[in-house]
C-alpha positions as CSV (number, residue, x, y, z in Angstrom):
1,M,15.9,12.2,-27.0
2,L,12.1,12.2,-27.5
3,G,11.5,10.7,-31.3
4,K,14.8,9.1,-31.7
5,K,15.6,5.3,-32.1
6,V,17.2,3.5,-29.2
7,P,20.9,2.5,-30.3
8,Q,21.3,-1.0,-32.0
9,V,23.3,-2.7,-29.5
10,T,23.6,-6.8,-28.9
11,F,23.4,-7.9,-25.1
12,R,24.9,-10.7,-23.5
13,T,22.2,-12.4,-21.2
14,R,22.1,-15.4,-19.3
15,V,19.3,-18.0,-20.2
16,R,17.9,-21.0,-18.0
17,D,18.5,-23.9,-20.0
18,E,17.8,-27.1,-18.6
19,A,19.5,-28.8,-21.4
20,V,23.2,-27.4,-19.7
21,G,22.4,-29.7,-16.7
22,G,24.1,-29.6,-13.3
23,P,24.0,-26.8,-10.8
24,N,24.0,-23.7,-12.9
25,P,21.9,-24.5,-15.9
26,F,22.3,-21.3,-17.9
27,R,23.7,-20.4,-21.4
28,W,24.8,-17.8,-22.9
29,Q,22.3,-16.1,-25.5
30,D,23.1,-12.7,-27.5
31,V,19.7,-10.3,-27.4
32,T,19.5,-7.1,-29.7
33,S,18.1,-4.0,-29.5
34,D,15.1,-5.2,-31.9
35,D,14.8,-8.4,-29.9
36,Y,14.0,-6.0,-26.6
37,F,11.9,-3.2,-28.6
38,A,10.4,-4.1,-31.6
39,G,7.0,-4.0,-32.1
40,K,6.3,-3.3,-28.6
41,R,5.3,-0.3,-26.5
42,V,7.5,-0.7,-23.2
43,V,8.7,1.2,-20.5
44,L,12.4,0.9,-20.0
45,F,14.1,2.3,-17.0
46,S,17.9,2.8,-16.0
47,L,19.5,3.2,-12.8
48,P,23.2,3.3,-11.1
49,G,23.0,-0.1,-9.9
50,A,21.6,-3.7,-9.1
51,F,21.7,-4.3,-5.1
52,T,21.7,-0.3,-4.3
53,P,19.3,1.1,-1.8
54,T,16.8,3.3,-3.8
55,C,16.9,0.9,-6.6
56,S,16.5,-2.1,-4.3
57,T,13.7,-0.5,-2.0
58,Y,11.6,1.3,-4.2
59,Q,12.2,1.7,-8.1
60,L,12.4,-1.9,-9.3
61,P,10.1,-3.4,-6.7
62,D,7.3,-0.2,-7.2
63,F,7.7,-1.3,-11.0
64,E,6.9,-4.8,-10.6
65,K,3.7,-4.1,-8.2
66,L,2.4,-2.0,-10.9
67,F,2.8,-3.9,-14.0
68,S,-0.9,-4.6,-14.3
69,D,-1.6,-1.0,-14.3
70,F,0.9,-0.5,-16.7
71,Q,-0.5,-3.1,-18.8
72,A,-3.8,-1.2,-18.6
73,E,-1.8,1.7,-20.4
74,G,-1.2,-0.1,-23.7
75,I,2.6,-1.3,-21.9
76,D,3.6,-4.6,-23.3
77,A,6.4,-4.8,-21.0
78,I,8.9,-3.4,-18.5
79,Y,12.8,-3.6,-18.9
80,C,15.1,-2.5,-16.0
81,M,18.8,-1.8,-17.1
82,S,21.5,-1.4,-15.2
83,V,25.6,-1.4,-16.5
84,N,26.1,-4.5,-14.8
85,D,26.8,-8.1,-16.4
86,A,24.2,-11.2,-16.7
87,F,24.9,-12.7,-13.6
88,V,24.6,-9.9,-11.5
89,M,21.7,-8.7,-13.0
90,N,20.1,-12.6,-13.0
91,A,21.1,-12.6,-9.1
92,W,19.1,-9.1,-8.6
93,A,15.9,-10.1,-10.2
94,K,16.2,-13.5,-8.5
95,S,16.5,-12.0,-5.0
96,Q,13.8,-9.2,-5.9
97,N,11.1,-12.6,-7.0
98,L,10.5,-10.7,-10.3
99,E,7.7,-12.3,-12.2
100,N,6.8,-9.1,-14.4
101,V,9.9,-6.8,-15.1
102,T,12.7,-8.1,-17.4
103,V,16.5,-6.8,-16.6
104,I,18.5,-6.2,-18.9
105,P,22.3,-6.6,-18.6
106,D,24.4,-3.7,-20.3
107,G,27.7,-5.2,-19.0
108,S,30.0,-2.6,-21.0
109,G,27.5,0.1,-20.7
110,E,27.6,0.4,-24.8
111,F,23.7,1.1,-25.0
112,T,23.6,3.7,-21.8
113,R,26.7,5.3,-23.3
114,K,24.8,5.6,-26.7
115,M,22.0,7.1,-24.9
116,G,24.0,9.3,-23.9
117,M,23.4,8.5,-20.2
118,L,26.7,7.1,-19.2
119,V,28.3,8.8,-15.9
120,A,31.1,8.5,-13.9
121,K,30.4,7.2,-10.1
122,D,34.2,6.8,-9.2
123,N,33.2,8.8,-5.8
124,L,31.3,5.8,-4.9
125,G,33.9,3.2,-6.3
126,F,31.3,2.0,-8.6
127,G,33.2,3.4,-12.2
128,M,31.0,4.0,-15.1
129,R,27.5,3.9,-14.8
130,S,24.0,4.7,-16.1
131,W,22.8,7.9,-15.2
132,R,18.8,7.2,-13.5
133,Y,16.4,7.8,-16.4
134,G,13.0,6.5,-17.5
135,A,11.4,6.1,-21.2
136,I,8.2,5.0,-22.9
137,V,9.7,3.2,-26.0
138,N,7.5,2.5,-28.9
139,D,8.4,0.1,-31.5
140,G,12.1,1.3,-30.5
141,V,11.4,5.2,-30.6
142,V,11.7,7.1,-27.6
143,E,8.0,8.4,-27.0
144,Q,8.2,9.7,-23.4
145,W,11.8,10.6,-21.5
146,F,12.0,10.9,-17.8
147,E,15.3,11.8,-16.8
148,E,16.4,12.9,-13.4
149,E,17.9,16.3,-12.6
150,G,21.3,16.8,-11.9
151,Y,23.1,14.8,-14.7
152,S,26.7,15.0,-14.0
153,D,30.1,12.7,-13.2
154,N,30.4,11.8,-9.8
155,C,27.5,13.4,-8.6
156,E,27.1,13.5,-4.5
157,S,23.3,12.7,-4.3
158,D,20.9,10.4,-6.4
159,P,18.1,12.2,-7.4
160,Y,15.0,10.0,-7.8
161,G,11.6,11.1,-9.0
162,A,11.1,11.7,-12.3
163,S,12.0,8.3,-13.0
164,S,9.6,6.5,-10.4
165,P,7.0,4.4,-11.8
166,Q,4.2,6.3,-10.2
167,N,5.6,9.3,-12.4
168,I,5.8,7.4,-15.4
169,L,2.4,5.9,-15.0
170,E,0.7,9.3,-14.3
171,N,2.1,10.7,-17.4
172,L,0.8,7.6,-19.3
173,K,-2.8,8.1,-17.9
174,A,-2.3,11.9,-18.7
175,L,-1.4,11.1,-22.3
176,K,-4.5,8.6,-23.0
177,I,-6.8,11.4,-21.5
178,A,-5.5,14.0,-23.5
179,A,-5.6,11.6,-26.7
180,E,-9.5,11.0,-25.9
């Protein structure tokens, strides 16, 4: 993955638009890979599903809390991706009170598949989902890669550590020190 460009896909997102009116003022908006990644240095992390225990208790909240620390290391944005639709991702973001992390719905799993990270989670009743990973993406190119061990379909466990915000942040700091 290192040195590879992220796949070019179009994400179907829902954005708030007061002009829509009513109790659900959202409209569809297509957002491309370039919209998210071009000209920015970002952390992308992907996980098996919105509202799932590890993702909701540790990974997403810790990225949210550590956002300013990531900014201090030259990160412009943090993106959380999951093979869930825009409605689910927006509801999850709202329930987590996100202000700093942007959620990206990969509803059809196209981006995840093209990244080589799509796995079957039929043993949990999930269908096809993302393997847990993280990356530093600089202007659309993968600069650092953090993949959980044991990549496989219907994995019996949910490894978590390599893609934790703490580990990614430590690696960013180490890179900065090495460059000085």
